[in-house]
C-alpha positions in Angstrom: -86.6 -157.6 -154.1 -89.7 -159.3 -152.8 -91.9 -157.6 -150.2 -94.6 -160.3 -150.0 -97.0 -158.6 -152.5 -97.2 -160.1 -156.0 -99.3 -158.2 -158.5 -101.7 -160.2 -160.8 -102.6 -159.7 -164.4 -101.9 -156.1 -165.6 -101.4 -154.7 -162.1 -98.2 -152.9 -161.1 -97.0 -152.3 -157.5 -95.3 -148.9 -157.1 -93.3 -147.6 -154.1 -94.5 -144.0 -153.7 -92.0 -141.2 -153.7 -92.3 -138.9 -150.7 -92.5 -135.1 -151.1 -89.5 -133.1 -150.1 -89.3 -132.1 -146.5 -87.1 -129.0 -147.3 -87.0 -126.4 -150.0 -83.8 -126.0 -152.2 -82.8 -123.2 -149.9 -83.1 -125.4 -146.8 -86.4 -124.2 -145.3 -88.4 -127.0 -143.6 -91.9 -127.5 -145.1 -94.8 -128.4 -142.8 -96.7 -131.6 -143.6 -99.7 -129.7 -144.8 -97.6 -127.7 -147.3 -96.1 -130.7 -149.0 -97.6 -131.7 -152.3 -98.2 -135.3 -153.0 -96.2 -136.4 -156.0 -97.4 -138.6 -158.8 -94.0 -140.3 -159.2 -92.9 -143.7 -157.9 -90.7 -146.7 -158.5 -92.0 -150.0 -159.8 -91.4 -152.7 -157.2 -93.2 -155.5 -159.0 -95.3 -155.9 -162.2 -97.9 -158.6 -163.0 -97.3 -161.1 -165.8 -99.6 -159.2 -168.3 -98.2 -155.7 -167.7 -96.2 -154.3 -170.5 -93.5 -151.7 -170.9 -92.5 -151.6 -167.2 -90.2 -153.7 -165.0 -89.0 -153.5 -161.4 -86.8 -150.5 -160.8 -88.4 -148.3 -163.4 -89.3 -144.8 -162.2 -92.7 -143.8 -163.5 -95.4 -141.1 -163.5 -99.0 -142.3 -162.9 -102.5 -140.8 -163.0 -103.4 -138.8 -159.9 -106.5 -140.6 -158.6 -105.7 -144.1 -159.9 -105.0 -147.3 -158.0 -105.2 -148.5 -154.4 -102.9 -147.1 -151.8 -101.6 -149.4 -149.1 -98.9 -149.3 -146.4 -96.8 -152.4 -145.9 -94.0 -152.4 -143.3 -93.8 -148.5 -142.9 -93.6 -148.0 -146.7 -96.4 -146.5 -148.8 -97.3 -148.4 -152.1 -99.8 -148.0 -154.9 -101.3 -151.0 -156.7 -102.3 -149.7 -160.1 -103.4 -151.0 -163.5 -100.6 -150.6 -166.1 -103.0 -148.6 -168.3 -102.9 -145.8 -165.6 -99.2 -145.4 -166.0 -98.4 -142.3 -168.0 -94.6 -142.1 -168.5 -91.2 -143.4 -167.5 -88.7 -141.0 -165.9 -85.3 -141.2 -167.4 
């Protein structure tokens, strides 16, 4: 899937996962009460990035990378060294 952004070098483009709008019991959470998650899905990886590929779900460092919005979707452009784990 190509969205028109191609990471260079060790950079990785991640589609950010949105916080839940409801609790497990069905209560709606207001926007201010939703915690930002440090989980996302790799959309594209630069040629020098290792250990990740498009489609991998990953955990990343909280204050790393550059956030951007592209076509109503939130992304994070981040160095591969700031990725912490793959979610299986």
